[in-house]
C-alpha positions as CSV (number, residue, x, y, z in Angstrom):
1,M,24.5,48.2,-38.0
2,N,25.7,51.1,-40.1
3,Q,27.5,50.0,-43.2
4,Q,30.1,52.0,-45.2
5,I,30.2,52.6,-48.9
6,P,31.8,55.3,-51.1
7,A,29.4,58.2,-51.5
8,T,30.2,58.4,-55.2
9,S,29.5,54.7,-55.9
10,I,25.7,54.8,-56.0
11,L,24.1,54.4,-59.4
12,T,21.4,56.9,-60.4
13,K,17.8,55.9,-60.9
14,Q,17.2,54.9,-64.5
15,N,13.9,53.6,-65.7
16,I,13.1,51.8,-62.5
17,S,9.8,50.3,-63.5
18,A,11.3,48.7,-66.7
19,T,14.3,47.3,-64.8
20,F,12.0,45.9,-62.1
21,S,9.9,44.2,-64.8
22,V,12.9,42.6,-66.4
23,A,14.3,41.5,-63.0
24,Q,11.1,39.8,-62.2
25,D,10.6,38.2,-65.6
26,N,14.2,36.8,-65.9
27,R,14.9,36.1,-62.3
28,N,18.5,37.0,-63.2
29,P,20.7,37.7,-60.1
30,S,22.8,40.2,-61.9
31,T,19.7,42.0,-63.3
32,M,18.2,42.1,-59.8
33,A,21.5,43.4,-58.4
34,N,21.5,46.2,-60.9
35,F,17.9,47.0,-60.0
36,L,18.7,47.1,-56.3
37,A,21.7,49.4,-56.9
38,S,19.5,51.7,-59.0
39,I,17.0,52.3,-56.2
40,F,19.6,52.6,-53.5
41,G,18.7,55.6,-51.3
42,T,15.5,56.4,-53.1
43,E,11.9,56.2,-51.8
44,L,11.6,52.8,-53.4
45,D,14.4,51.4,-51.2
46,K,12.8,49.7,-48.3
47,V,16.1,48.9,-46.6
48,N,18.2,52.1,-46.7
49,C,17.0,55.5,-45.5
50,S,16.4,57.9,-48.4
51,F,16.5,61.0,-46.2
52,Y,19.9,60.1,-44.8
53,F,21.3,59.4,-48.3
54,K,20.0,62.8,-49.6
55,I,20.6,65.0,-46.6
56,G,23.1,63.2,-44.4
57,A,20.7,63.5,-41.4
58,C,17.3,61.9,-40.5
59,R,14.8,63.0,-37.9
60,H,14.5,59.5,-36.5
61,G,18.3,59.2,-35.8
62,D,19.4,55.9,-34.4
63,R,15.7,54.9,-34.1
64,C,15.2,54.9,-37.8
65,S,13.7,51.6,-39.2
66,R,16.0,51.9,-42.2
67,K,19.8,51.7,-42.5
68,H,21.9,54.8,-42.4
69,V,24.8,53.8,-44.7
70,K,27.8,55.9,-43.8
71,P,30.3,56.6,-46.7
72,S,33.8,55.3,-46.3
73,Y,35.0,58.3,-48.3
74,S,33.3,61.4,-49.7
75,Q,34.0,64.9,-50.9
76,T,31.5,66.2,-48.3
77,I,31.8,66.6,-44.6
78,L,29.1,67.5,-42.0
79,M,29.6,69.4,-38.8
80,P,26.3,69.0,-36.9
81,N,25.0,71.9,-34.9
82,L,28.1,74.0,-35.5
83,Y,26.3,77.3,-36.2
84,Q,24.6,78.8,-33.1
85,N,21.9,81.1,-34.7
86,P,21.1,83.9,-32.2
87,A,17.7,84.3,-33.9
88,Y,16.7,81.1,-32.1
89,D,17.8,82.4,-28.7
90,P,14.7,83.7,-26.7
91,K,16.9,86.5,-25.3
92,N,18.0,87.7,-28.7
93,R,17.8,91.4,-29.3
94,M,19.6,91.6,-32.7
95,N,17.9,93.3,-35.6
96,P,17.9,91.6,-39.1
97,S,21.0,93.6,-40.2
98,Q,22.9,92.5,-37.1
99,L,21.9,88.9,-37.5
100,Q,23.2,88.9,-41.1
101,N,26.5,90.5,-40.0
102,H,26.8,87.8,-37.3
103,F,26.2,85.1,-39.8
104,D,28.6,86.6,-42.3
105,A,31.4,86.6,-39.7
106,F,30.7,83.0,-39.0
107,Y,30.6,82.0,-42.7
108,E,33.8,83.7,-43.5
109,D,35.5,82.2,-40.4
110,V,34.6,78.7,-41.4
111,W,35.3,79.2,-45.2
112,C,38.8,80.5,-44.6
113,E,39.6,77.8,-42.0
114,L,38.3,74.9,-44.3
115,C,40.5,76.2,-47.1
116,K,43.5,75.0,-45.1
117,Y,42.6,71.4,-46.0
118,G,42.1,71.8,-49.7
119,E,40.0,73.4,-52.4
120,L,36.5,74.1,-51.1
121,E,33.7,74.0,-53.7
122,E,30.6,74.6,-51.6
123,L,29.7,75.6,-48.0
124,V,26.1,75.1,-46.9
125,V,24.7,76.2,-43.5
126,C,21.2,75.0,-42.4
127,D,18.7,77.6,-41.3
128,N,16.3,74.9,-40.0
129,N,15.1,74.7,-36.4
130,N,14.5,71.0,-36.0
131,D,16.8,68.9,-33.9
132,H,18.6,66.9,-36.7
133,L,19.3,69.9,-38.9
134,I,19.6,73.0,-36.7
135,G,23.0,74.7,-37.2
136,N,24.3,71.9,-39.4
137,V,27.3,72.9,-41.7
138,Y,28.2,71.0,-44.8
139,A,31.4,71.5,-46.8
140,R,32.1,70.0,-50.2
141,F,35.7,69.8,-51.2
142,K,37.1,69.2,-54.7
143,Y,38.9,66.1,-53.6
144,E,38.0,63.3,-51.2
145,D,41.3,63.3,-49.4
146,S,40.8,66.9,-48.5
147,A,37.5,66.1,-46.9
148,Q,39.1,63.1,-45.0
149,K,41.9,65.3,-43.8
150,A,39.5,68.0,-42.6
151,C,37.3,65.4,-40.9
152,D,40.2,63.8,-39.0
153,D,41.6,67.1,-37.8
154,L,38.3,69.0,-37.0
155,N,37.2,66.3,-34.5
156,S,40.0,67.4,-32.2
157,R,39.2,71.1,-32.5
158,W,36.8,73.6,-30.9
159,Y,34.8,76.5,-32.2
160,A,33.3,79.3,-30.1
161,G,34.0,77.3,-26.9
162,R,32.3,74.2,-28.1
163,P,33.8,70.9,-29.5
164,I,33.5,70.3,-33.2
165,Y,32.0,67.0,-34.3
166,C,32.7,66.1,-37.9
167,E,31.8,63.2,-40.2
168,L,31.8,62.3,-43.8
169,S,28.5,62.8,-45.4
170,P,26.8,61.0,-48.3
171,V,25.5,64.2,-49.7
172,T,26.9,65.0,-53.2
173,D,24.1,67.1,-54.7
174,F,22.7,69.9,-52.6
175,R,20.0,70.5,-55.2
176,E,18.4,67.3,-53.9
177,A,19.1,68.1,-50.3
178,C,17.8,71.6,-50.2
179,C,14.1,72.5,-50.0
180,R,13.0,73.8,-53.4
181,L,10.0,75.7,-52.0
182,N,12.1,77.6,-49.6
183,S,13.8,79.5,-52.5
184,G,10.5,80.2,-54.3
185,E,7.0,80.8,-53.0
186,G,8.0,79.8,-49.4
187,C,7.8,76.5,-47.5
188,V,4.8,76.1,-45.3
189,R,6.8,74.0,-42.8
190,G,9.3,76.8,-42.2
191,G,12.3,75.9,-40.1
192,F,10.8,72.5,-39.3
193,C,11.1,71.2,-42.8
194,N,13.0,68.0,-43.2
195,F,14.9,69.3,-46.2
196,I,17.7,71.8,-45.8
197,H,16.7,75.5,-45.7
198,R,20.0,77.1,-46.8
199,K,21.1,80.2,-45.0
200,N,23.0,82.4,-47.4
201,P,25.8,84.9,-46.7
202,S,25.4,88.5,-48.0
203,E,26.0,88.8,-51.8
204,E,29.0,91.0,-51.2
205,L,30.7,88.5,-48.9
206,D,29.9,85.6,-51.2
207,R,31.4,87.5,-54.2
208,D,34.5,88.6,-52.2
209,L,35.2,85.0,-50.9
210,T,34.9,83.6,-54.4
211,L,37.3,86.1,-55.9
212,S,39.8,85.9,-53.0
213,T,39.8,82.1,-53.0
214,K,40.4,82.0,-56.8
215,K,43.3,84.5,-56.3
216,W,44.7,82.4,-53.5
217,L,44.6,79.2,-55.5
218,R,46.5,80.8,-58.4
219,M,49.1,82.3,-56.1
220,S,49.6,79.2,-54.0
221,G,49.6,76.8,-56.9
222,K,46.8,74.7,-55.3
223,D,44.9,74.4,-58.6
224,E,46.5,70.9,-58.7
225,K,45.9,68.2,-56.1
226,T,48.3,68.5,-53.2
227,P,48.4,66.8,-49.8
228,S,50.0,69.8,-48.0
229,R,48.3,72.5,-46.0
230,S,49.0,76.1,-46.8
231,P,47.9,79.5,-45.6
232,T,44.2,80.3,-46.1
233,P,42.8,83.2,-48.1
234,E,42.9,86.5,-46.2
235,P,39.7,87.6,-44.6
236,T,37.8,89.9,-47.0
237,R,36.0,92.1,-44.5
238,R,35.9,93.6,-41.0
239,R,34.7,91.1,-38.4
240,Y,31.7,92.0,-36.2
């Protein structure tokens, strides 16, 4: 039942009420088609799941009453449940500093590995504790063919003794996917929020990865689009 469309082909919402009025008054098929395209993946869309379109995951899963339209191509990949957060292990004895070091090592591992497939623009790890978001890792590449190449290859690979599952994701704007309250006064739903609670690497690691990746791109000539794989940026810090 899932359909496939390009993640980048969806029109943005523009004056929906006015468009709806015109569509009803004129009964013009092309006007109605434009209206339906403009509400695709929004709360006004009664056919397609807005949560899946925004976040690439839905708490109802296959039982959802609305369609989960999978993109045929996208800049973004999703690896569900890839990060195993020790903080959610009942036997965990790590302190906050150790937990951050554990996450930094994971984040650097994944960042450097994904750079093999092309220029990586954003890496997002979910800190949520609900079934459809826990440990999810999103990666947005500069080019769609880099994302496709990563998706094809990663589905035959393992990480930390577990198979990697990877799919193209409809998410193109993480500002819409991430919980806005989580970065401000605090989200009352905590880890069970249905929007992404982003887990961030340390500022030092984030800065070092950004600088080392820029240097690697300049040295390897990968500022331009290329189909070939090349060595990844060197790790920037000691692993824990």
